[in-house]
PDB file with one MODEL, atoms N, CA, C and O in Angstrom:
MODEL        1
ATOM      1  N   UNK A   1      41.573 -30.461 -40.280  1.00  0.00           N
ATOM      2  CA  UNK A   1      40.781 -30.358 -41.448  1.00  0.00           C
ATOM      3  C   UNK A   1      39.712 -31.437 -41.493  1.00  0.00           C
ATOM      4  O   UNK A   1      38.582 -31.246 -41.943  1.00  0.00           O
ATOM      5  N   UNK A   2      40.150 -32.577 -40.997  1.00  0.00           N
ATOM      6  CA  UNK A   2      39.161 -33.737 -40.954  1.00  0.00           C
ATOM      7  C   UNK A   2      38.025 -33.462 -40.010  1.00  0.00           C
ATOM      8  O   UNK A   2      36.915 -33.948 -40.228  1.00  0.00           O
ATOM      9  N   UNK A   3      38.268 -32.686 -38.953  1.00  0.00           N
ATOM     10  CA  UNK A   3      37.239 -32.355 -37.946  1.00  0.00           C
ATOM     11  C   UNK A   3      36.187 -31.464 -38.592  1.00  0.00           C
ATOM     12  O   UNK A   3      34.992 -31.627 -38.344  1.00  0.00           O
ATOM     13  N   UNK A   4      36.624 -30.541 -39.404  1.00  0.00           N
ATOM     14  CA  UNK A   4      35.687 -29.640 -40.106  1.00  0.00           C
ATOM     15  C   UNK A   4      34.821 -30.432 -41.131  1.00  0.00           C
ATOM     16  O   UNK A   4      33.608 -30.253 -41.245  1.00  0.00           O
ATOM     17  N   UNK A   5      35.543 -31.325 -41.867  1.00  0.00           N
ATOM     18  CA  UNK A   5      34.827 -32.156 -42.862  1.00  0.00           C
ATOM     19  C   UNK A   5      33.788 -33.063 -42.178  1.00  0.00           C
ATOM     20  O   UNK A   5      32.713 -33.337 -42.712  1.00  0.00           O
ATOM     21  N   UNK A   6      34.143 -33.485 -41.043  1.00  0.00           N
ATOM     22  CA  UNK A   6      33.242 -34.454 -40.291  1.00  0.00           C
ATOM     23  C   UNK A   6      32.026 -33.758 -39.684  1.00  0.00           C
ATOM     24  O   UNK A   6      30.916 -34.291 -39.689  1.00  0.00           O
ATOM     25  N   UNK A   7      32.269 -32.518 -39.146  1.00  0.00           N
ATOM     26  CA  UNK A   7      31.175 -31.835 -38.367  1.00  0.00           C
ATOM     27  C   UNK A   7      30.709 -30.552 -39.091  1.00  0.00           C
ATOM     28  O   UNK A   7      30.208 -29.633 -38.442  1.00  0.00           O
ATOM     29  N   UNK A   8      30.867 -30.481 -40.418  1.00  0.00           N
ATOM     30  CA  UNK A   8      30.503 -29.211 -41.123  1.00  0.00           C
ATOM     31  C   UNK A   8      29.033 -28.920 -40.912  1.00  0.00           C
ATOM     32  O   UNK A   8      28.705 -27.758 -40.671  1.00  0.00           O
ATOM     33  N   UNK A   9      28.127 -29.866 -40.981  1.00  0.00           N
ATOM     34  CA  UNK A   9      26.736 -29.561 -40.876  1.00  0.00           C
ATOM     35  C   UNK A   9      26.346 -29.057 -39.477  1.00  0.00           C
ATOM     36  O   UNK A   9      25.463 -28.211 -39.334  1.00  0.00           O
ATOM     37  N   UNK A  10      27.038 -29.607 -38.423  1.00  0.00           N
ATOM     38  CA  UNK A  10      26.700 -29.034 -37.111  1.00  0.00           C
ATOM     39  C   UNK A  10      27.228 -27.623 -36.938  1.00  0.00           C
ATOM     40  O   UNK A  10      26.612 -26.806 -36.253  1.00  0.00           O
ATOM     41  N   UNK A  11      28.362 -27.331 -37.551  1.00  0.00           N
ATOM     42  CA  UNK A  11      28.938 -25.983 -37.499  1.00  0.00           C
ATOM     43  C   UNK A  11      28.021 -25.002 -38.203  1.00  0.00           C
ATOM     44  O   UNK A  11      27.702 -23.940 -37.668  1.00  0.00           O
ATOM     45  N   UNK A  12      27.607 -25.356 -39.382  1.00  0.00           N
ATOM     46  CA  UNK A  12      26.666 -24.502 -40.161  1.00  0.00           C
ATOM     47  C   UNK A  12      25.369 -24.345 -39.343  1.00  0.00           C
ATOM     48  O   UNK A  12      24.858 -23.230 -39.229  1.00  0.00           O
ATOM     49  N   UNK A  13      24.828 -25.434 -38.771  1.00  0.00           N
ATOM     50  CA  UNK A  13      23.615 -25.363 -37.993  1.00  0.00           C
ATOM     51  C   UNK A  13      23.779 -24.328 -36.802  1.00  0.00           C
ATOM     52  O   UNK A  13      22.920 -23.478 -36.568  1.00  0.00           O
ATOM     53  N   UNK A  14      24.870 -24.455 -36.116  1.00  0.00           N
ATOM     54  CA  UNK A  14      25.127 -23.544 -34.937  1.00  0.00           C
ATOM     55  C   UNK A  14      25.257 -22.115 -35.436  1.00  0.00           C
ATOM     56  O   UNK A  14      24.759 -21.198 -34.783  1.00  0.00           O
ATOM     57  N   UNK A  15      25.907 -21.894 -36.566  1.00  0.00           N
ATOM     58  CA  UNK A  15      26.008 -20.531 -37.105  1.00  0.00           C
ATOM     59  C   UNK A  15      24.638 -19.967 -37.445  1.00  0.00           C
ATOM     60  O   UNK A  15      24.322 -18.828 -37.103  1.00  0.00           O
ATOM     61  N   UNK A  16      23.826 -20.777 -38.123  1.00  0.00           N
ATOM     62  CA  UNK A  16      22.461 -20.338 -38.469  1.00  0.00           C
ATOM     63  C   UNK A  16      21.634 -20.054 -37.207  1.00  0.00           C
ATOM     64  O   UNK A  16      20.865 -19.093 -37.170  1.00  0.00           O
ATOM     65  N   UNK A  17      21.796 -20.898 -36.167  1.00  0.00           N
ATOM     66  CA  UNK A  17      21.051 -20.741 -34.958  1.00  0.00           C
ATOM     67  C   UNK A  17      21.496 -19.407 -34.284  1.00  0.00           C
ATOM     68  O   UNK A  17      20.651 -18.667 -33.780  1.00  0.00           O
ATOM     69  N   UNK A  18      22.789 -19.109 -34.277  1.00  0.00           N
ATOM     70  CA  UNK A  18      23.280 -17.926 -33.631  1.00  0.00           C
ATOM     71  C   UNK A  18      22.757 -16.653 -34.439  1.00  0.00           C
ATOM     72  O   UNK A  18      22.403 -15.640 -33.835  1.00  0.00           O
ATOM     73  N   UNK A  19      22.728 -16.739 -35.711  1.00  0.00           N
ATOM     74  CA  UNK A  19      22.260 -15.658 -36.577  1.00  0.00           C
ATOM     75  C   UNK A  19      20.763 -15.469 -36.312  1.00  0.00           C
ATOM     76  O   UNK A  19      20.329 -14.330 -36.138  1.00  0.00           O
ATOM     77  N   UNK A  20      19.986 -16.496 -36.275  1.00  0.00           N
ATOM     78  CA  UNK A  20      18.552 -16.444 -36.087  1.00  0.00           C
ATOM     79  C   UNK A  20      18.240 -15.856 -34.684  1.00  0.00           C
ATOM     80  O   UNK A  20      17.325 -15.049 -34.519  1.00  0.00           O
ATOM     81  N   UNK A  21      19.031 -16.290 -33.691  1.00  0.00           N
ATOM     82  CA  UNK A  21      18.789 -15.871 -32.336  1.00  0.00           C
ATOM     83  C   UNK A  21      19.046 -14.356 -32.224  1.00  0.00           C
ATOM     84  O   UNK A  21      18.297 -13.647 -31.551  1.00  0.00           O
ATOM     85  N   UNK A  22      20.072 -13.882 -32.863  1.00  0.00           N
ATOM     86  CA  UNK A  22      20.463 -12.504 -32.848  1.00  0.00           C
ATOM     87  C   UNK A  22      19.294 -11.681 -33.519  1.00  0.00           C
ATOM     88  O   UNK A  22      18.827 -10.684 -32.967  1.00  0.00           O
ATOM     89  N   UNK A  23      18.860 -12.135 -34.701  1.00  0.00           N
ATOM     90  CA  UNK A  23      17.809 -11.409 -35.339  1.00  0.00           C
ATOM     91  C   UNK A  23      16.505 -11.368 -34.544  1.00  0.00           C
ATOM     92  O   UNK A  23      15.835 -10.337 -34.476  1.00  0.00           O
ATOM     93  N   UNK A  24      16.160 -12.498 -33.948  1.00  0.00           N
ATOM     94  CA  UNK A  24      14.956 -12.552 -33.130  1.00  0.00           C
ATOM     95  C   UNK A  24      15.066 -11.654 -31.911  1.00  0.00           C
ATOM     96  O   UNK A  24      14.092 -11.010 -31.522  1.00  0.00           O
ATOM     97  N   UNK A  25      16.259 -11.607 -31.299  1.00  0.00           N
ATOM     98  CA  UNK A  25      16.458 -10.666 -30.170  1.00  0.00           C
ATOM     99  C   UNK A  25      16.292  -9.247 -30.598  1.00  0.00           C
ATOM    100  O   UNK A  25      15.663  -8.481 -29.869  1.00  0.00           O
ATOM    101  N   UNK A  26      16.813  -8.832 -31.741  1.00  0.00           N
ATOM    102  CA  UNK A  26      16.663  -7.509 -32.244  1.00  0.00           C
ATOM    103  C   UNK A  26      15.213  -7.179 -32.530  1.00  0.00           C
ATOM    104  O   UNK A  26      14.724  -6.106 -32.178  1.00  0.00           O
ATOM    105  N   UNK A  27      14.521  -8.131 -33.185  1.00  0.00           N
ATOM    106  CA  UNK A  27      13.104  -7.873 -33.463  1.00  0.00           C
ATOM    107  C   UNK A  27      12.252  -7.794 -32.186  1.00  0.00           C
ATOM    108  O   UNK A  27      11.312  -7.003 -32.106  1.00  0.00           O
ATOM    109  N   UNK A  28      12.578  -8.586 -31.237  1.00  0.00           N
ATOM    110  CA  UNK A  28      11.846  -8.512 -29.917  1.00  0.00           C
ATOM    111  C   UNK A  28      12.102  -7.210 -29.270  1.00  0.00           C
ATOM    112  O   UNK A  28      11.179  -6.636 -28.692  1.00  0.00           O
ATOM    113  N   UNK A  29      13.277  -6.707 -29.324  1.00  0.00           N
ATOM    114  CA  UNK A  29      13.593  -5.396 -28.678  1.00  0.00           C
ATOM    115  C   UNK A  29      12.807  -4.303 -29.498  1.00  0.00           C
ATOM    116  O   UNK A  29      12.248  -3.385 -28.897  1.00  0.00           O
ATOM    117  N   UNK A  30      12.768  -4.394 -30.774  1.00  0.00           N
ATOM    118  CA  UNK A  30      12.090  -3.424 -31.587  1.00  0.00           C
ATOM    119  C   UNK A  30      10.564  -3.466 -31.367  1.00  0.00           C
ATOM    120  O   UNK A  30       9.917  -2.420 -31.310  1.00  0.00           O
ATOM    121  N   UNK A  31      10.010  -4.639 -31.249  1.00  0.00           N
ATOM    122  CA  UNK A  31       8.621  -4.793 -30.994  1.00  0.00           C
ATOM    123  C   UNK A  31       8.233  -4.255 -29.577  1.00  0.00           C
ATOM    124  O   UNK A  31       7.162  -3.677 -29.389  1.00  0.00           O
ATOM    125  N   UNK A  32       9.097  -4.458 -28.652  1.00  0.00           N
ATOM    126  CA  UNK A  32       8.894  -4.030 -27.283  1.00  0.00           C
ATOM    127  C   UNK A  32       8.851  -2.514 -27.342  1.00  0.00           C
ATOM    128  O   UNK A  32       7.953  -1.933 -26.733  1.00  0.00           O
ATOM    129  N   UNK A  33       9.760  -1.829 -28.032  1.00  0.00           N
ATOM    130  CA  UNK A  33       9.705  -0.420 -28.127  1.00  0.00           C
ATOM    131  C   UNK A  33       8.440   0.100 -28.772  1.00  0.00           C
ATOM    132  O   UNK A  33       7.901   1.118 -28.337  1.00  0.00           O
ATOM    133  N   UNK A  34       7.946  -0.588 -29.818  1.00  0.00           N
ATOM    134  CA  UNK A  34       6.707  -0.276 -30.517  1.00  0.00           C
ATOM    135  C   UNK A  34       5.589  -0.371 -29.559  1.00  0.00           C
ATOM    136  O   UNK A  34       4.769   0.545 -29.500  1.00  0.00           O
ATOM    137  N   UNK A  35       5.492  -1.454 -28.773  1.00  0.00           N
ATOM    138  CA  UNK A  35       4.404  -1.608 -27.779  1.00  0.00           C
ATOM    139  C   UNK A  35       4.386  -0.502 -26.815  1.00  0.00           C
ATOM    140  O   UNK A  35       3.324   0.040 -26.509  1.00  0.00           O
ATOM    141  N   UNK A  36       5.575  -0.127 -26.300  1.00  0.00           N
ATOM    142  CA  UNK A  36       5.638   0.948 -25.332  1.00  0.00           C
ATOM    143  C   UNK A  36       5.162   2.289 -25.928  1.00  0.00           C
ATOM    144  O   UNK A  36       4.491   3.086 -25.273  1.00  0.00           O
ATOM    145  N   UNK A  37       5.557   2.506 -27.252  1.00  0.00           N
ATOM    146  CA  UNK A  37       5.116   3.698 -27.912  1.00  0.00           C
ATOM    147  C   UNK A  37       3.596   3.823 -28.112  1.00  0.00           C
ATOM    148  O   UNK A  37       2.992   4.889 -27.992  1.00  0.00           O
ATOM    149  N   UNK A  38       3.020   2.628 -28.434  1.00  0.00           N
ATOM    150  CA  UNK A  38       1.581   2.523 -28.578  1.00  0.00           C
ATOM    151  C   UNK A  38       0.918   2.772 -27.233  1.00  0.00           C
ATOM    152  O   UNK A  38      -0.043   3.539 -27.172  1.00  0.00           O
ATOM    153  N   UNK A  39       1.370   2.179 -26.192  1.00  0.00           N
ATOM    154  CA  UNK A  39       0.850   2.434 -24.882  1.00  0.00           C
ATOM    155  C   UNK A  39       0.853   3.877 -24.479  1.00  0.00           C
ATOM    156  O   UNK A  39      -0.120   4.390 -23.926  1.00  0.00           O
ATOM    157  N   UNK A  40       1.996   4.552 -24.770  1.00  0.00           N
ATOM    158  CA  UNK A  40       2.115   5.983 -24.491  1.00  0.00           C
ATOM    159  C   UNK A  40       1.070   6.783 -25.280  1.00  0.00           C
ATOM    160  O   UNK A  40       0.421   7.682 -24.746  1.00  0.00           O
ATOM    161  N   UNK A  41       0.928   6.441 -26.535  1.00  0.00           N
ATOM    162  CA  UNK A  41      -0.071   7.149 -27.372  1.00  0.00           C
ATOM    163  C   UNK A  41      -1.492   6.916 -26.789  1.00  0.00           C
ATOM    164  O   UNK A  41      -2.273   7.860 -26.668  1.00  0.00           O
ATOM    165  N   UNK A  42      -1.810   5.675 -26.437  1.00  0.00           N
ATOM    166  CA  UNK A  42      -3.150   5.377 -25.886  1.00  0.00           C
ATOM    167  C   UNK A  42      -3.330   6.178 -24.625  1.00  0.00           C
ATOM    168  O   UNK A  42      -4.395   6.748 -24.392  1.00  0.00           O
ATOM    169  N   UNK A  43      -2.290   6.227 -23.803  1.00  0.00           N
ATOM    170  CA  UNK A  43      -2.416   6.998 -22.518  1.00  0.00           C
ATOM    171  C   UNK A  43      -2.573   8.445 -22.800  1.00  0.00           C
ATOM    172  O   UNK A  43      -3.349   9.119 -22.122  1.00  0.00           O
ATOM    173  N   UNK A  44      -1.860   8.972 -23.787  1.00  0.00           N
ATOM    174  CA  UNK A  44      -2.009  10.356 -24.164  1.00  0.00           C
ATOM    175  C   UNK A  44      -3.400  10.648 -24.647  1.00  0.00           C
ATOM    176  O   UNK A  44      -4.000  11.650 -24.256  1.00  0.00           O
ATOM    177  N   UNK A  45      -3.933   9.775 -25.505  1.00  0.00           N
ATOM    178  CA  UNK A  45      -5.301   9.919 -26.051  1.00  0.00           C
ATOM    179  C   UNK A  45      -6.296   9.903 -24.901  1.00  0.00           C
ATOM    180  O   UNK A  45      -7.198  10.740 -24.895  1.00  0.00           O
ATOM    181  N   UNK A  46      -6.194   9.041 -23.965  1.00  0.00           N
ATOM    182  CA  UNK A  46      -7.060   9.001 -22.839  1.00  0.00           C
ATOM    183  C   UNK A  46      -6.991  10.254 -22.021  1.00  0.00           C
ATOM    184  O   UNK A  46      -8.011  10.785 -21.579  1.00  0.00           O
ATOM    185  N   UNK A  47      -5.760  10.736 -21.817  1.00  0.00           N
ATOM    186  CA  UNK A  47      -5.540  11.937 -21.101  1.00  0.00           C
ATOM    187  C   UNK A  47      -6.219  13.111 -21.719  1.00  0.00           C
ATOM    188  O   UNK A  47      -6.862  13.891 -21.016  1.00  0.00           O
ATOM    189  N   UNK A  48      -6.096  13.271 -23.050  1.00  0.00           N
ATOM    190  CA  UNK A  48      -6.735  14.320 -23.806  1.00  0.00           C
ATOM    191  C   UNK A  48      -8.256  14.221 -23.678  1.00  0.00           C
ATOM    192  O   UNK A  48      -8.934  15.222 -23.451  1.00  0.00           O
ATOM    193  N   UNK A  49      -8.788  12.990 -23.829  1.00  0.00           N
ATOM    194  CA  UNK A  49     -10.188  12.783 -23.711  1.00  0.00           C
ATOM    195  C   UNK A  49     -10.740  13.194 -22.344  1.00  0.00           C
ATOM    196  O   UNK A  49     -11.759  13.875 -22.226  1.00  0.00           O
ATOM    197  N   UNK A  50     -10.008  12.742 -21.317  1.00  0.00           N
ATOM    198  CA  UNK A  50     -10.406  13.080 -19.969  1.00  0.00           C
ATOM    199  C   UNK A  50     -10.381  14.558 -19.710  1.00  0.00           C
ATOM    200  O   UNK A  50     -11.272  15.107 -19.063  1.00  0.00           O
ATOM    201  N   UNK A  51      -9.323  15.220 -20.235  1.00  0.00           N
ATOM    202  CA  UNK A  51      -9.192  16.635 -20.066  1.00  0.00           C
ATOM    203  C   UNK A  51     -10.349  17.377 -20.653  1.00  0.00           C
ATOM    204  O   UNK A  51     -10.885  18.304 -20.046  1.00  0.00           O
ATOM    205  N   UNK A  52     -10.744  16.961 -21.857  1.00  0.00           N
ATOM    206  CA  UNK A  52     -11.884  17.577 -22.535  1.00  0.00           C
ATOM    207  C   UNK A  52     -13.179  17.380 -21.729  1.00  0.00           C
ATOM    208  O   UNK A  52     -13.988  18.300 -21.613  1.00  0.00           O
ATOM    209  N   UNK A  53     -13.368  16.148 -21.163  1.00  0.00           N
ATOM    210  CA  UNK A  53     -14.527  15.844 -20.368  1.00  0.00           C
ATOM    211  C   UNK A  53     -14.535  16.724 -19.110  1.00  0.00           C
ATOM    212  O   UNK A  53     -15.581  17.236 -18.709  1.00  0.00           O
ATOM    213  N   UNK A  54     -13.383  16.888 -18.508  1.00  0.00           N
ATOM    214  CA  UNK A  54     -13.330  17.734 -17.271  1.00  0.00           C
ATOM    215  C   UNK A  54     -13.665  19.202 -17.601  1.00  0.00           C
ATOM    216  O   UNK A  54     -14.388  19.877 -16.868  1.00  0.00           O
ATOM    217  N   UNK A  55     -13.123  19.652 -18.704  1.00  0.00           N
ATOM    218  CA  UNK A  55     -13.526  21.038 -19.175  1.00  0.00           C
ATOM    219  C   UNK A  55     -14.957  21.175 -19.393  1.00  0.00           C
ATOM    220  O   UNK A  55     -15.545  22.171 -18.971  1.00  0.00           O
ATOM    221  N   UNK A  56     -15.581  20.222 -20.039  1.00  0.00           N
ATOM    222  CA  UNK A  56     -16.982  20.281 -20.302  1.00  0.00           C
ATOM    223  C   UNK A  56     -17.785  20.300 -18.989  1.00  0.00           C
ATOM    224  O   UNK A  56     -18.727  21.071 -18.810  1.00  0.00           O
ATOM    225  N   UNK A  57     -17.352  19.397 -18.072  1.00  0.00           N
ATOM    226  CA  UNK A  57     -18.071  19.338 -16.746  1.00  0.00           C
ATOM    227  C   UNK A  57     -17.921  20.663 -16.066  1.00  0.00           C
ATOM    228  O   UNK A  57     -18.880  21.143 -15.462  1.00  0.00           O
ATOM    229  N   UNK A  58     -16.756  21.285 -16.134  1.00  0.00           N
ATOM    230  CA  UNK A  58     -16.563  22.594 -15.394  1.00  0.00           C
ATOM    231  C   UNK A  58     -17.511  23.639 -16.015  1.00  0.00           C
ATOM    232  O   UNK A  58     -18.083  24.464 -15.302  1.00  0.00           O
ATOM    233  N   UNK A  59     -17.666  23.597 -17.319  1.00  0.00           N
ATOM    234  CA  UNK A  59     -18.585  24.547 -17.993  1.00  0.00           C
ATOM    235  C   UNK A  59     -20.025  24.310 -17.561  1.00  0.00           C
ATOM    236  O   UNK A  59     -20.786  25.245 -17.309  1.00  0.00           O
ATOM    237  N   UNK A  60     -20.373  23.026 -17.483  1.00  0.00           N
ATOM    238  CA  UNK A  60     -21.760  22.705 -17.041  1.00  0.00           C
ATOM    239  C   UNK A  60     -22.012  23.118 -15.626  1.00  0.00           C
ATOM    240  O   UNK A  60     -23.070  23.664 -15.311  1.00  0.00           O
ATOM    241  N   UNK A  61     -21.027  22.860 -14.739  1.00  0.00           N
ATOM    242  CA  UNK A  61     -21.205  23.216 -13.357  1.00  0.00           C
ATOM    243  C   UNK A  61     -21.264  24.815 -13.259  1.00  0.00           C
ATOM    244  O   UNK A  61     -22.082  25.355 -12.515  1.00  0.00           O
ATOM    245  N   UNK A  62     -20.452  25.479 -13.964  1.00  0.00           N
ATOM    246  CA  UNK A  62     -20.551  26.933 -14.016  1.00  0.00           C
ATOM    247  C   UNK A  62     -21.897  27.403 -14.494  1.00  0.00           C
ATOM    248  O   UNK A  62     -22.459  28.345 -13.935  1.00  0.00           O
ATOM    249  N   UNK A  63     -22.413  26.782 -15.495  1.00  0.00           N
ATOM    250  CA  UNK A  63     -23.766  27.191 -16.055  1.00  0.00           C
ATOM    251  C   UNK A  63     -24.823  26.896 -15.018  1.00  0.00           C
ATOM    252  O   UNK A  63     -25.741  27.696 -14.839  1.00  0.00           O
ATOM    253  N   UNK A  64     -24.722  25.739 -14.305  1.00  0.00           N
ATOM    254  CA  UNK A  64     -25.718  25.495 -13.266  1.00  0.00           C
ATOM    255  C   UNK A  64     -25.683  26.486 -12.116  1.00  0.00           C
ATOM    256  O   UNK A  64     -26.719  26.865 -11.569  1.00  0.00           O
ATOM    257  N   UNK A  65     -24.455  26.907 -11.753  1.00  0.00           N
ATOM    258  CA  UNK A  65     -24.377  27.943 -10.719  1.00  0.00           C
ATOM    259  C   UNK A  65     -24.908  29.266 -11.155  1.00  0.00           C
ATOM    260  O   UNK A  65     -25.572  29.973 -10.396  1.00  0.00           O
ATOM    261  N   UNK A  66     -24.602  29.612 -12.430  1.00  0.00           N
ATOM    262  CA  UNK A  66     -25.200  30.844 -12.963  1.00  0.00           C
ATOM    263  C   UNK A  66     -26.739  30.803 -12.992  1.00  0.00           C
ATOM    264  O   UNK A  66     -27.411  31.794 -12.706  1.00  0.00           O
ATOM    265  N   UNK A  67     -27.256  29.659 -13.337  1.00  0.00           N
ATOM    266  CA  UNK A  67     -28.759  29.442 -13.324  1.00  0.00           C
ATOM    267  C   UNK A  67     -29.243  29.599 -11.903  1.00  0.00           C
ATOM    268  O   UNK A  67     -30.197  30.336 -11.652  1.00  0.00           O
ATOM    269  N   UNK A  68     -28.624  28.942 -10.996  1.00  0.00           N
ATOM    270  CA  UNK A  68     -29.057  29.013  -9.538  1.00  0.00           C
ATOM    271  C   UNK A  68     -29.001  30.459  -9.021  1.00  0.00           C
ATOM    272  O   UNK A  68     -29.863  30.901  -8.261  1.00  0.00           O
ATOM    273  N   UNK A  69     -27.965  31.171  -9.455  1.00  0.00           N
ATOM    274  CA  UNK A  69     -27.774  32.572  -9.022  1.00  0.00           C
ATOM    275  C   UNK A  69     -28.898  33.504  -9.615  1.00  0.00           C
ATOM    276  O   UNK A  69     -29.400  34.423  -8.968  1.00  0.00           O
ATOM    277  N   UNK A  70     -29.226  33.197 -10.843  1.00  0.00           N
ATOM    278  CA  UNK A  70     -30.282  34.004 -11.516  1.00  0.00           C
ATOM    279  C   UNK A  70     -31.620  33.725 -10.844  1.00  0.00           C
ATOM    280  O   UNK A  70     -32.399  34.657 -10.642  1.00  0.00           O
ATOM    281  N   UNK A  71     -31.912  32.489 -10.493  1.00  0.00           N
ATOM    282  CA  UNK A  71     -33.165  32.134  -9.780  1.00  0.00           C
ATOM    283  C   UNK A  71     -33.202  32.828  -8.433  1.00  0.00           C
ATOM    284  O   UNK A  71     -34.220  33.414  -8.067  1.00  0.00           O
ATOM    285  N   UNK A  72     -32.072  32.770  -7.668  1.00  0.00           N
ATOM    286  CA  UNK A  72     -31.958  33.424  -6.379  1.00  0.00           C
ATOM    287  C   UNK A  72     -32.183  34.928  -6.511  1.00  0.00           C
ATOM    288  O   UNK A  72     -32.874  35.528  -5.688  1.00  0.00           O
ATOM    289  N   UNK A  73     -31.583  35.558  -7.579  1.00  0.00           N
ATOM    290  CA  UNK A  73     -31.676  36.975  -7.708  1.00  0.00           C
ATOM    291  C   UNK A  73     -33.078  37.430  -8.091  1.00  0.00           C
ATOM    292  O   UNK A  73     -33.464  38.559  -7.788  1.00  0.00           O
ATOM    293  N   UNK A  74     -33.844  36.569  -8.752  1.00  0.00           N
ATOM    294  CA  UNK A  74     -35.271  36.883  -9.085  1.00  0.00           C
ATOM    295  C   UNK A  74     -36.153  36.991  -7.850  1.00  0.00           C
ATOM    296  O   UNK A  74     -37.111  37.764  -7.824  1.00  0.00           O
ATOM    297  N   UNK A  75     -35.826  36.219  -6.842  1.00  0.00           N
ATOM    298  CA  UNK A  75     -36.722  36.194  -5.644  1.00  0.00           C
ATOM    299  C   UNK A  75     -36.371  37.289  -4.806  1.00  0.00           C
ATOM    300  O   UNK A  75     -36.975  37.477  -3.750  1.00  0.00           O
TER     301      UNK A  75
ENDMDL
END
């Protein structure tokens, strides 16, 4: 009992440190998951943007070929 009375503040400090460490570890894991989700969303958004650009370019190339074919057919 005398040991607890003598070192009670160190015991409480260690308990608080352990609790804070556990909470910080949980928050870090949660933030890591959030960052991964944000990166996935950004990657998906870039993918969608690039896909629409490719579709637009395909349409433009097709229109150019149609134009070239019309010019060739006129001659």
